[in-house]
C-alpha positions as CSV (number, residue, x, y, z in Angstrom):
1,M,-43.0,-48.5,-23.2
2,R,-42.6,-45.0,-22.0
3,K,-43.7,-42.4,-24.5
4,P,-41.0,-39.9,-25.5
5,S,-41.3,-36.5,-23.9
6,R,-41.8,-33.4,-25.9
7,R,-38.9,-31.0,-26.2
8,K,-38.2,-27.5,-27.5
9,C,-35.9,-27.2,-30.5
10,K,-32.7,-25.4,-29.5
11,V,-32.9,-23.5,-32.8
12,C,-36.5,-22.4,-33.3
13,S,-38.0,-23.3,-29.9
14,A,-40.8,-25.3,-31.6
15,W,-42.1,-28.3,-29.6
16,F,-41.3,-31.7,-31.1
17,I,-41.1,-35.4,-30.0
18,P,-37.5,-36.6,-30.5
19,A,-36.7,-39.9,-32.0
20,Y,-33.8,-40.4,-29.7
21,A,-33.0,-39.1,-26.2
22,N,-30.0,-37.1,-27.3
23,I,-31.8,-35.1,-30.0
24,R,-32.2,-31.4,-29.3
25,W,-33.4,-30.2,-32.7
26,C,-36.7,-30.6,-34.6
27,S,-35.2,-31.2,-38.1
28,P,-31.9,-32.2,-39.7
29,E,-31.4,-28.6,-40.9
30,H,-31.8,-27.3,-37.4
31,G,-29.5,-30.0,-36.2
32,T,-26.7,-28.7,-38.5
33,I,-27.3,-25.1,-37.3
34,Y,-27.2,-26.3,-33.6
35,A,-23.9,-28.2,-34.2
36,L,-22.4,-25.0,-35.8
37,E,-23.5,-23.0,-32.8
38,L,-22.0,-25.4,-30.4
39,R,-18.8,-25.4,-32.3
40,A,-18.7,-21.6,-32.2
41,K,-19.3,-21.6,-28.5
42,E,-16.5,-24.1,-27.9
43,K,-14.1,-22.0,-30.0
44,V,-15.1,-18.9,-27.8
45,K,-14.5,-21.0,-24.6
46,A,-11.2,-22.3,-25.9
47,E,-10.0,-18.7,-26.8
48,A,-11.2,-17.4,-23.4
49,K,-9.2,-20.2,-21.7
50,R,-6.1,-19.4,-23.8
51,I,-6.3,-15.7,-23.0
52,K,-6.7,-16.5,-19.3
53,A,-3.8,-18.9,-19.4
54,Q,-1.7,-16.2,-21.2
55,H,-2.7,-13.6,-18.7
56,E,-1.8,-15.8,-15.7
57,A,1.6,-16.6,-17.4
58,D,2.3,-12.9,-18.0
59,K,1.3,-12.2,-14.4
60,A,3.6,-14.9,-13.1
61,G,6.4,-13.5,-15.3
62,R,5.9,-10.0,-14.0
63,K,6.0,-11.3,-10.4
64,R,9.3,-13.2,-11.1
65,R,10.8,-10.1,-12.7
66,K,9.6,-7.9,-9.7
67,E,11.1,-10.4,-7.2
68,R,14.4,-10.5,-9.2
69,L,14.5,-6.7,-9.3
70,A,13.9,-6.6,-5.6
71,E,16.8,-8.9,-5.0
72,L,19.1,-6.7,-7.1
73,R,18.2,-3.5,-5.4
74,P,20.5,-2.3,-2.6
75,T,19.5,-2.2,1.0
76,G,19.6,1.6,0.9
77,H,16.6,1.6,-1.5
78,Y,14.4,-0.1,1.0
79,K,15.8,2.0,3.8
80,A,14.7,5.1,1.9
81,Q,11.3,3.6,1.3
82,A,10.9,2.7,5.0
83,Q,11.9,6.2,6.0
84,Q,9.5,7.8,3.5
85,A,6.6,5.6,4.7
86,F,7.4,6.4,8.4
87,N,7.7,10.1,7.8
88,A,4.4,10.2,5.9
89,Y,2.6,8.4,8.8
90,I,4.1,10.9,11.4
91,R,2.9,13.9,9.3
92,A,-0.6,12.4,9.0
93,R,-0.7,11.5,12.7
94,D,0.2,15.1,13.7
95,A,-1.8,16.7,11.0
96,D,-4.0,18.7,13.4
97,L,-1.0,19.8,15.6
98,P,1.4,22.7,15.2
99,C,5.1,22.5,14.7
100,I,6.6,20.7,17.7
101,S,9.4,23.3,17.9
102,C,8.0,26.7,17.2
103,G,4.3,26.0,17.7
104,E,3.4,27.6,14.4
105,T,0.4,26.3,12.5
106,N,1.1,28.3,9.3
107,P,4.8,29.4,9.3
108,P,5.9,31.9,6.5
109,D,8.0,29.3,4.6
110,L,5.2,26.7,4.5
111,H,3.8,25.7,1.2
112,V,0.5,23.7,1.1
113,G,1.0,20.3,2.7
114,Q,4.8,20.6,2.9
115,W,5.5,19.8,6.6
116,D,8.5,17.8,7.6
117,C,8.8,14.8,9.9
118,G,11.4,16.1,12.4
119,H,13.3,13.7,14.7
120,F,14.2,15.0,18.2
121,K,17.1,12.7,18.4
122,T,18.6,12.8,14.9
123,V,18.9,9.6,12.8
124,G,22.6,10.2,12.3
125,A,23.5,10.4,16.0
126,N,20.8,8.0,17.2
127,P,20.0,5.5,14.4
128,E,18.3,3.3,16.9
129,L,15.5,5.9,17.2
130,R,15.1,6.3,13.4
131,F,11.7,4.6,13.4
132,E,10.6,5.4,17.0
133,E,7.3,7.2,16.8
134,R,7.9,9.0,20.1
135,N,11.0,10.5,18.6
136,A,9.4,12.0,15.5
137,H,6.8,14.8,15.1
138,K,5.4,17.2,12.5
139,Q,7.8,20.1,12.1
140,C,8.0,23.1,9.9
141,K,10.9,23.1,7.4
142,S,12.9,26.0,8.9
143,C,12.9,24.2,12.3
144,N,13.7,20.8,10.8
145,A,16.6,22.3,8.8
146,G,18.3,23.4,12.0
147,A,17.9,20.2,13.9
148,G,21.0,18.4,15.1
149,K,23.4,21.3,14.2
150,Y,25.6,23.4,16.5
151,T,25.1,27.0,15.8
152,A,23.2,29.2,18.3
153,K,20.1,29.2,16.1
154,E,20.1,25.4,15.7
155,A,20.7,24.9,19.4
156,K,17.7,27.1,20.1
157,V,15.6,25.0,17.7
158,A,16.6,21.8,19.6
159,Q,15.7,23.5,22.9
160,Q,12.4,24.5,21.5
161,Y,11.7,20.9,20.3
162,E,12.5,19.6,23.8
163,A,10.3,22.2,25.4
164,G,7.5,21.3,23.0
165,L,7.8,17.7,24.0
166,V,7.6,18.5,27.7
167,V,4.5,20.6,27.2
168,R,2.8,18.0,25.0
169,Y,3.9,14.8,26.8
170,G,5.6,15.6,30.1
171,Q,9.2,15.4,31.4
172,D,9.2,11.6,31.7
173,Y,8.7,11.4,28.0
174,V,11.7,13.5,27.3
175,D,13.8,11.7,29.9
176,W,13.1,8.5,28.2
177,L,14.2,9.9,24.8
178,N,17.4,11.3,26.3
179,G,18.2,8.0,28.0
180,P,20.1,5.1,26.6
181,H,18.5,2.9,23.9
182,E,19.4,-0.5,22.5
183,M,21.2,-0.3,19.3
184,T,19.5,-1.7,16.2
185,N,21.0,-3.4,13.2
186,Y,18.4,-3.1,10.5
187,R,18.6,-5.5,7.5
188,R,16.9,-5.5,4.1
189,E,13.9,-7.5,5.4
190,D,13.5,-5.1,8.4
191,Y,13.2,-2.1,6.1
192,I,10.7,-3.9,3.9
193,R,8.6,-4.9,7.0
194,I,8.8,-1.3,8.4
195,R,7.8,0.2,5.0
196,D,4.8,-2.1,4.7
197,E,3.8,-1.6,8.3
198,Y,3.7,2.2,8.0
199,R,2.1,2.2,4.6
200,A,-0.7,0.0,6.1
201,K,-1.0,2.3,9.2
202,L,-1.3,5.4,7.0
203,K,-3.9,3.7,4.8
204,S,-5.9,2.6,7.8
205,M,-5.8,6.1,9.3
206,K,-7.1,7.7,6.0
207,Q,-9.9,5.1,5.8
208,E,-11.0,5.9,9.4
209,E,-10.9,9.6,8.7
210,A,-13.0,9.1,5.5
211,A,-15.6,6.9,7.3
């Protein structure tokens, strides 16, 4: 018959020869202590499991509420978010360039970081070019404030914008912008997609610059 192997007591670490294969303690007193320790550990595990389940339930609840809120929000909310994300990307893309219209790098009315994203073809008259990157560039506030209007000053700003595009990209570029474009019919999901796309592009750009 095989001789029982020695074991270390789970309580005092003393070596002993167990009477049975499932014994992990060297004395009845230590057996009681070990049982209490196991029970305490099980309580801790059960509480941790309960907390985790509650956390997951709360997370799922927040997700459902967020999805419900998203359904209730009007399409205009996502349109504004998409435009904001697009404009932020354009400003970051052109960060090292001057104003596309007047060529200034530090105009008098500029506060730190407060450049605009100016559209050559305005979003009111040409909504199909609202999210066209070739139609949007960094612009100082005074120039952007005059875009698309009809006074002599605003007409001059528009001419300067077009001249800036020709210098920067060439006449073919401007001819394309001035040409006909397919009309778009953006829906809620389109605005969400555009918003997420430009948020991701801006994040990627910032990561590349930081690397």
